[in-house]
matplotlib code that plots the C-alpha trace (Angstrom):
import matplotlib.pyplot as plt

x = [79.5, 82.5, 81.5, 83.6, 85.0, 86.8, 90.5, 91.1, 92.4, 93.0, 95.6, 95.1, 98.4, 101.8, 103.9, 105.9, 102.7, 100.8, 103.8, 104.0, 100.2, 100.7, 103.4, 101.4, 98.2, 100.3, 101.9, 98.5, 97.7, 95.5, 95.5, 96.5, 96.0, 98.2, 96.6, 98.2, 97.5, 100.8, 102.0, 105.7, 105.0, 103.3, 106.4, 108.8, 106.6, 106.5, 110.2, 110.8, 108.4, 110.3, 113.7, 112.3, 110.7, 113.9, 115.9, 113.3, 113.4, 117.3, 117.2, 114.4, 112.0, 109.5, 105.9, 103.4, 103.7, 104.0, 107.4, 108.7, 107.9, 104.5, 103.7, 105.2, 102.9, 99.9, 100.7, 99.9, 99.6, 96.8, 96.2, 92.4, 90.6, 87.5, 89.6, 91.7, 88.7, 86.8, 86.4, 88.0, 86.6, 88.9, 90.1, 92.9, 93.5, 97.0, 97.1, 98.9, 97.5, 95.2, 91.6, 90.3, 92.2, 91.1, 87.5, 87.7, 89.0, 86.3, 83.6, 84.7, 84.8, 81.3, 80.0, 81.6, 81.7, 79.0, 77.3, 80.0, 83.5, 85.1, 86.5, 89.4, 91.7, 95.5, 94.9, 97.0, 94.9, 92.0, 88.6, 86.4, 83.4, 85.2, 86.7, 83.4, 80.9, 77.9, 78.8, 76.3, 78.4, 79.4, 78.6, 81.4, 83.9, 86.6, 90.1, 92.7, 95.9, 99.1, 102.4, 105.3, 107.1, 104.0, 105.8, 107.8, 105.5, 102.2, 99.9, 96.7, 94.3, 90.8, 88.7, 85.0, 82.7, 79.7, 77.8, 80.1, 78.6, 79.9, 80.4, 82.7, 84.9, 84.8, 85.6, 88.6, 89.7, 89.7, 91.5, 94.3, 94.9, 95.0, 97.9, 99.9, 99.0, 97.8, 94.6, 93.1, 89.4, 88.7, 85.2, 84.6, 86.8, 89.0, 91.5, 94.9, 93.5, 95.2, 98.9, 99.5, 97.9, 100.2, 103.1, 102.4, 102.1, 105.6, 107.0, 105.5, 107.0, 110.3, 110.5, 109.7, 112.4, 114.9, 113.7, 113.9, 117.5, 116.6, 118.4, 120.3, 118.4, 120.7, 120.1, 116.4, 116.2, 118.3, 115.6, 113.2, 115.5, 117.3, 114.6, 110.9, 111.1, 112.7, 109.6, 107.1, 108.3, 106.6, 104.0, 102.0, 101.8, 98.7, 100.3, 103.5, 101.5, 100.0, 103.3, 105.2, 103.1, 101.0, 98.4, 96.8, 94.9, 98.1, 99.9, 97.2, 97.1, 100.8, 101.6, 98.5, 99.3, 103.0, 101.7, 99.2, 101.8, 104.2, 101.6, 100.5, 104.1, 103.7, 103.7, 101.7, 101.9, 105.3, 105.6, 108.2, 109.9, 112.8, 116.0, 114.9, 114.5, 118.0, 119.4, 117.6, 118.3, 122.1, 122.1, 120.2, 122.4, 125.5, 124.2, 122.6, 123.3, 120.1, 121.3, 119.3, 122.2, 122.6, 118.9, 118.2, 121.0, 119.8, 116.1, 117.4, 119.3, 116.0, 114.1, 116.8, 116.3, 112.6, 112.9, 114.9, 112.8, 109.7, 111.4, 112.2, 108.5, 107.2, 109.3, 108.5, 104.8, 102.2, 99.9]
y = [90.7, 92.9, 96.5, 98.9, 102.3, 105.0, 104.7, 101.0, 98.5, 94.7, 92.9, 89.2, 87.5, 88.6, 87.8, 90.4, 91.8, 91.9, 93.7, 96.2, 96.9, 97.5, 100.0, 101.9, 102.1, 103.0, 105.8, 107.2, 107.3, 104.3, 101.8, 98.5, 95.0, 92.3, 89.0, 85.5, 82.0, 81.6, 84.1, 83.6, 84.6, 87.8, 88.5, 87.9, 90.3, 92.9, 92.8, 93.1, 96.0, 97.8, 97.3, 98.2, 101.4, 102.4, 102.1, 103.9, 106.8, 106.9, 107.2, 109.9, 107.5, 107.1, 107.9, 110.0, 112.8, 110.8, 109.9, 106.2, 105.6, 107.0, 104.8, 101.7, 102.5, 102.0, 98.4, 95.6, 91.8, 89.5, 85.8, 85.7, 86.7, 88.0, 90.2, 91.4, 92.6, 94.1, 97.8, 97.5, 99.7, 98.0, 94.4, 93.6, 89.8, 88.8, 84.9, 82.8, 82.9, 79.9, 80.2, 77.6, 79.2, 82.7, 81.6, 79.9, 83.3, 85.3, 82.9, 83.3, 87.1, 87.0, 85.5, 88.2, 91.6, 94.2, 95.9, 98.7, 97.0, 96.6, 93.2, 93.5, 90.9, 91.3, 88.6, 89.1, 87.1, 85.4, 86.7, 88.4, 86.3, 83.1, 84.6, 86.1, 83.8, 83.2, 85.7, 87.7, 90.8, 90.6, 94.3, 95.2, 92.9, 94.0, 93.0, 95.6, 94.2, 95.7, 95.6, 94.0, 95.8, 97.8, 100.4, 101.6, 100.8, 102.7, 101.2, 99.2, 97.7, 97.8, 94.9, 94.6, 91.6, 92.0, 92.8, 95.1, 98.3, 101.5, 103.0, 100.0, 101.0, 104.7, 104.2, 102.0, 104.4, 107.3, 105.1, 104.0, 107.6, 108.6, 106.2, 107.4, 104.6, 105.1, 103.3, 102.4, 101.2, 98.3, 98.7, 94.9, 91.9, 90.1, 87.2, 88.6, 92.1, 94.9, 95.0, 91.2, 91.3, 94.0, 92.3, 89.0, 90.4, 91.9, 88.7, 86.7, 88.8, 89.1, 85.3, 84.9, 87.3, 85.3, 82.0, 83.0, 84.2, 87.9, 89.1, 87.9, 87.8, 90.4, 92.8, 92.2, 93.4, 96.3, 97.3, 97.8, 99.0, 101.7, 102.2, 101.8, 101.5, 105.0, 106.7, 104.3, 105.1, 108.3, 108.1, 105.2, 103.7, 105.8, 109.1, 108.0, 107.6, 111.0, 112.7, 110.9, 112.7, 115.7, 114.1, 110.7, 111.1, 112.0, 109.1, 106.6, 108.1, 107.9, 104.6, 102.4, 100.5, 99.8, 98.7, 96.4, 95.1, 94.2, 92.8, 90.2, 88.8, 87.9, 84.2, 82.0, 81.8, 80.5, 77.2, 78.7, 75.4, 73.5, 75.0, 78.5, 78.2, 76.9, 79.7, 82.5, 80.8, 80.7, 84.4, 85.5, 83.4, 84.9, 88.3, 87.3, 83.8, 82.1, 81.2, 82.8, 85.3, 86.8, 87.0, 88.6, 91.3, 92.1, 92.4, 94.8, 96.6, 96.7, 98.1, 100.8, 101.9, 102.0, 104.0, 106.6, 106.6, 107.0, 110.1, 111.5, 110.9, 112.8, 115.7, 116.1, 114.9, 117.3, 116.0]
z = [140.6, 139.9, 139.5, 137.4, 138.3, 136.4, 136.7, 137.4, 134.9, 135.2, 133.2, 132.7, 132.0, 133.4, 130.4, 128.3, 126.7, 130.0, 131.6, 128.7, 129.1, 132.9, 132.3, 129.7, 131.8, 134.9, 132.8, 132.0, 135.7, 136.0, 139.0, 137.7, 139.0, 137.2, 137.4, 136.8, 138.1, 140.1, 142.6, 141.7, 138.0, 139.4, 141.7, 138.7, 136.5, 139.1, 139.4, 135.8, 135.4, 138.1, 136.4, 133.0, 134.4, 136.3, 133.0, 131.1, 133.7, 133.4, 129.5, 129.6, 128.0, 130.6, 129.5, 131.2, 133.7, 136.9, 138.4, 138.1, 141.8, 141.4, 138.4, 140.2, 143.2, 140.9, 139.8, 142.1, 141.6, 142.2, 141.9, 142.2, 139.0, 140.7, 143.0, 140.0, 138.0, 140.9, 140.3, 136.8, 134.0, 131.4, 131.4, 129.0, 128.5, 127.6, 128.0, 125.3, 121.7, 122.1, 121.1, 123.7, 126.5, 125.8, 125.4, 128.8, 130.3, 128.7, 129.7, 133.4, 133.1, 131.5, 134.8, 137.1, 135.3, 135.3, 132.3, 132.1, 132.1, 128.7, 127.9, 125.6, 124.1, 123.0, 120.4, 117.2, 114.9, 116.6, 115.3, 117.8, 116.4, 117.6, 120.8, 122.1, 120.8, 123.2, 125.8, 127.6, 127.6, 124.0, 123.4, 125.9, 124.0, 121.7, 120.4, 121.2, 119.4, 120.3, 118.4, 119.9, 121.8, 122.8, 125.0, 121.9, 119.1, 119.7, 117.3, 118.6, 116.3, 117.5, 116.1, 116.9, 117.3, 115.0, 118.1, 119.8, 120.9, 119.2, 122.7, 123.5, 120.4, 121.3, 125.0, 124.1, 121.5, 123.9, 126.6, 124.2, 123.2, 126.9, 127.5, 124.6, 122.0, 118.3, 118.0, 114.6, 114.2, 112.0, 110.8, 110.7, 111.5, 109.0, 109.4, 110.2, 111.0, 109.1, 110.4, 109.9, 106.4, 105.3, 107.1, 105.4, 102.0, 102.4, 103.7, 100.9, 98.2, 100.1, 100.2, 96.5, 95.6, 97.5, 96.5, 92.8, 93.2, 92.5, 95.6, 98.7, 102.1, 103.5, 100.5, 100.7, 104.4, 103.4, 100.8, 103.7, 106.5, 104.4, 101.7, 102.2, 106.0, 106.2, 104.8, 106.2, 109.8, 109.3, 106.6, 105.1, 101.7, 100.6, 101.6, 100.0, 96.8, 97.3, 97.8, 95.0, 92.4, 92.3, 94.5, 94.6, 91.4, 89.6, 90.9, 89.9, 86.4, 86.1, 87.7, 87.7, 84.5, 85.8, 89.2, 87.6, 85.2, 88.0, 90.3, 87.5, 88.0, 91.7, 92.2, 94.3, 98.1, 99.1, 101.1, 103.6, 103.5, 101.9, 100.7, 100.9, 104.6, 105.1, 102.7, 104.6, 108.1, 107.3, 106.3, 109.3, 111.7, 110.1, 111.2, 114.4, 115.7, 116.9, 120.3, 123.3, 124.2, 120.7, 120.1, 123.3, 122.7, 119.2, 120.4, 123.1, 120.4, 118.3, 121.3, 121.8, 118.2, 118.6, 121.7, 119.9, 116.8, 119.2, 120.7, 117.3, 116.0, 119.1, 118.2, 114.6, 114.4, 115.1, 117.8]

ax = plt.figure().add_subplot(projection="3d")
ax.plot(x, y, z, "-o")
ax.set_aspect("equal")
plt.show()
């Protein structure tokens, strides 16, 4: 049986999310074992991590107090799952978003971990009650959903199984804070968690506004990037309400009737199909052609912007 010790972390899955987690944990000073089923995948992942961290160092964006070489020395690869989790006090699963695959991984872990290691999934939408059903160590199980790209976007949603022990949630919350992330606790599971429910609500109304000919796709995105997104980068919708009047009670007193009137005009859930897909796709491709090269370059630009925004937020936000 694998026994857990303070300071060791196992990452299961060496894709982009797994690589980001490895970098974050190494930045926090933790020994990291990166597991995958094929050695070549691990080799490629370790090389990509090395390149990314060198670039982060050059731009002054490397997290943590350790040097890049010190952090890199903390990350190693492993193609044996039992060896990967040996000594790990936290195990972060990052395999593809497939329920049966994830359940298979956690069933395997359930047979080799001790009663102290935290079993955490990076799932973005799979419910803990389905992921961890029937596990002996269910009290140690939790979803810790990061936001892509995790190294620049610090939010982590902590979603418990109905039987998850409070200590598991507390320990995971402390750990996420220690590696520089911003964990939020969901008091119970819900489909889509919180981030995606908010995101899908915005996407749904954005789609309807374009579909009904109210606004062009480009201008719709501008409403968010140069409007709502500007303040939402620093404060959320509830604090926005609080500040946009003489407090929350004042805001609700002034604007609740108008909000309810507008909300009653919202239409049904869009189909996300047909002519509107073509219209939106053409608009997006005029801005960013959908070939791999242009998409990769735009993603890199996005990540550079997020990196600069993260720097600014660290300077202006009280810790």
